[in-house]
C-alpha distance (Angstrom), angle and dihedral (degrees) to the residues before:
residue distance angle dihedral
X1 . . .
X2 3.80 . .
X3 3.82 139.2 .
X4 3.78 136.2 -156.4
X5 3.80 119.2 -106.2
X6 3.83 93.4 -104.4
X7 3.82 97.9 46.6
X8 3.81 112.9 116.2
X9 3.81 106.0 164.0
X10 3.80 97.9 63.3
X11 3.77 139.8 36.9
X12 3.82 134.3 -165.3
X13 3.79 110.2 -77.4
X14 3.81 96.0 31.7
X15 3.80 115.1 137.9
X16 3.80 105.8 -128.9
X17 3.78 140.6 174.3
X18 3.78 123.8 -156.9
X19 3.76 149.6 161.0
X20 3.77 111.8 -109.2
X21 3.80 89.1 -159.8
X22 3.76 126.0 -124.4
X23 3.78 91.6 -56.4
X24 3.81 81.4 70.3
X25 3.80 113.9 -172.4
X26 3.81 94.2 164.7
X27 3.81 94.3 128.4
X28 3.79 86.8 71.1
X29 3.80 121.0 93.9
X30 3.81 90.2 -126.1
X31 3.78 133.8 32.3
X32 3.80 127.1 178.0
X33 3.81 114.1 -139.4
X34 3.78 135.8 178.1
X35 3.79 117.4 -104.2
X36 3.81 90.6 -129.0
X37 3.80 93.6 50.1
X38 3.79 130.3 95.4
X39 3.79 94.9 -61.0
X40 3.80 132.7 117.9
X41 3.78 142.8 156.5
X42 3.81 108.6 -72.7
X43 3.81 115.0 -103.3
X44 3.79 108.1 -101.9
X45 3.80 95.5 -134.4
X46 3.82 100.0 60.4
X47 3.80 135.6 62.1
X48 3.79 125.2 -108.8
X49 3.80 89.1 -106.8
X50 3.80 92.1 53.7
X51 3.80 90.8 45.2
X52 3.80 93.2 50.3
X53 3.80 90.4 58.7
X54 3.82 94.8 53.3
X55 3.83 108.0 71.5
X56 3.82 103.7 62.3
X57 3.83 100.8 37.1
X58 3.79 94.7 29.7
X59 3.78 96.6 47.3
X60 3.80 92.1 45.6
X61 3.81 91.4 51.1
X62 3.80 94.3 45.6
X63 3.78 94.8 46.6
X64 3.79 94.4 49.4
X65 3.80 92.0 47.8
X66 3.81 91.1 48.8
X67 3.79 90.2 47.6
X68 3.81 91.6 54.6
X69 3.80 92.4 46.3
X70 3.81 98.0 -121.8
X71 3.79 110.3 -171.8
X72 3.78 144.1 162.1
X73 3.80 111.8 -51.0
X74 3.81 96.8 20.5
X75 3.79 122.2 132.1
X76 3.81 109.0 -132.1
X77 3.80 127.9 -170.0
X78 3.80 117.8 -159.7
X79 3.79 116.8 -165.6
X80 3.80 110.8 -158.6
X81 3.79 92.6 23.8
X82 3.81 95.8 167.2
X83 3.82 98.5 58.3
X84 3.78 128.5 87.1
X85 3.82 97.2 -85.4
X86 3.80 91.7 34.9
X87 3.82 97.6 53.6
X88 3.79 90.4 50.3
X89 3.82 92.5 43.8
X90 3.81 93.0 53.7
X91 3.80 91.7 53.2
X92 3.81 96.5 42.2
X93 3.81 93.0 48.1
X94 3.81 88.9 49.3
X95 3.81 90.9 50.1
X96 3.83 88.6 54.1
X97 3.80 90.2 56.7
X98 3.79 98.4 -102.6
X99 3.80 126.4 142.7
X100 3.79 105.4 -121.8
X101 3.79 130.9 -150.0
X102 3.79 114.7 -171.1
X103 3.80 128.5 -157.8
X104 3.82 116.5 -153.4
X105 3.81 143.7 126.5
X106 3.80 126.9 -75.4
X107 3.81 96.5 -95.2
X108 3.81 92.3 54.9
X109 3.81 101.3 47.9
X110 3.81 95.3 99.4
X111 3.80 92.4 45.5
X112 3.80 93.4 53.8
X113 3.81 91.3 46.4
X114 3.80 90.1 51.1
X115 3.82 89.7 55.5
X116 3.80 92.0 58.7
X117 3.80 108.2 -85.8
X118 3.79 109.4 146.7
X119 3.80 91.6 -159.6
X120 3.79 130.1 26.2
X121 3.81 126.7 -166.3
X122 3.80 121.8 -159.3
X123 3.80 104.5 -139.4
X124 3.83 91.2 -162.3
X125 3.80 90.4 64.1
X126 3.80 105.2 26.4
X127 3.81 137.0 40.4
X128 3.81 101.9 -125.5
X129 3.82 91.6 -162.6
X130 3.82 88.3 70.1
X131 3.80 93.6 56.8
X132 3.82 114.1 126.5
X133 3.80 95.6 -135.8
X134 3.81 122.8 92.8
X135 3.77 125.0 -146.4
X136 3.79 139.4 -145.4
X137 3.80 90.4 -148.6
X138 3.80 134.3 19.5
X139 3.80 117.9 -167.3
X140 3.80 119.1 -166.6
X141 3.79 99.4 -157.4
X142 3.81 95.4 -179.0
X143 3.80 104.2 37.5
X144 3.81 94.8 -119.6
X145 3.80 103.2 118.1
X146 3.81 134.8 46.3
X147 3.79 142.9 -133.6
X148 3.81 91.0 -110.3
X149 3.81 91.8 53.2
X150 3.81 90.4 50.6
X151 3.81 98.2 38.7
X152 3.82 97.2 108.2
X153 3.81 90.1 52.1
X154 3.80 93.3 58.6
X155 3.78 123.0 92.7
X156 3.84 114.4 -125.4
X157 3.81 90.8 -89.1
X158 3.78 95.5 27.5
X159 3.79 121.1 137.0
X160 3.79 129.6 -136.5
X161 3.78 122.0 -162.1
X162 3.80 133.5 173.8
X163 3.79 136.0 -162.5
X164 3.80 84.9 -123.3
X165 3.84 84.4 80.8
X166 3.80 129.0 65.3
X167 3.82 116.9 -108.6
X168 3.79 123.6 -136.6
X169 3.80 110.5 -98.4
X170 3.78 130.6 -136.1
X171 3.83 121.6 177.6
X172 3.82 90.2 -139.3
X173 3.81 92.1 62.1
X174 3.80 93.9 88.1
X175 3.82 88.8 54.7
X176 3.81 89.0 54.6
X177 3.81 89.1 53.9
X178 3.81 90.0 48.3
X179 3.82 90.8 53.2
X180 3.80 92.4 48.1
X181 3.80 91.1 50.4
X182 3.80 94.4 47.4
X183 3.81 91.1 48.0
X184 3.81 90.6 53.5
X185 3.80 94.8 -114.3
X186 3.79 96.5 111.7
X187 3.79 130.5 44.0
X188 3.76 134.3 174.5
X189 3.78 118.4 -114.7
X190 3.81 107.2 -145.4
X191 3.79 114.8 -171.4
X192 3.80 98.7 -178.8
X193 3.80 139.6 -7.3
X194 3.80 120.9 -147.3
X195 3.78 131.9 -170.8
X196 3.80 116.0 -119.2
X197 3.80 88.8 -108.0
X198 3.82 87.6 61.6
X199 3.80 94.5 55.3
X200 3.82 92.8 121.4
X201 3.82 91.1 55.3
X202 3.81 90.8 45.4
X203 3.80 93.6 54.7
X204 3.80 91.7 43.9
X205 3.80 89.7 54.7
X206 3.81 94.8 46.1
X207 3.80 92.4 47.6
X208 3.82 90.3 59.7
X209 3.85 85.7 70.6
X210 3.79 94.4 -137.2
X211 3.79 101.4 105.7
X212 3.79 121.7 128.1
X213 3.78 109.8 -130.2
X214 3.78 110.3 -43.4
X215 3.79 143.4 -6.3
X216 3.80 116.1 -144.5
X217 3.81 128.5 -153.8
X218 3.81 113.9 -147.7
X219 3.82 105.1 -148.5
X220 3.80 100.4 176.1
X221 3.77 102.6 34.3
X222 3.82 97.4 -111.3
X223 3.81 138.8 73.4
């Protein structure tokens, strides 16, 4: 809509997607962001609704995976693979060449497989901590397990990381997500879309902790 006099990377009329940070504010019609923040030109092959869901879950997933050094040939376990962070983490780990095992509930098994997980464990029927496989990296994408609970699943130099911690930030990370999306390696899983007038219902649904991927709020009434 408008830029500061020293801004060079964007111009009025650009379609952008961004993280508003944990002060949020994204239910507002307008939000002022720094040029060097987590903001980039929107990928051309996704809708505004799909783009809006990327920055928080996608950046969190990417930054944790980068922090643990996931690379080609690694075995990666993602606990909570059907949530916002989890659905992005499965795809990003796969794009890095890792073999991915996802942990989720019965209704989400097919979804997590479709995102690239080679193995999926239903936590409602099986204790994943008793699995015989060991992993280079374990990502707790929902903050509901612990390093001690997962210790026997880790290789001698394996790394455990949880969304309960804060990932290291890099302003170029959102550009990496943009490239992955435009190359077809990363997609947004949108469970439901609500109009702004339905915000109470949207929060009620999210707070049941059963959503698949992301819930999007449509502020303007179009995508």
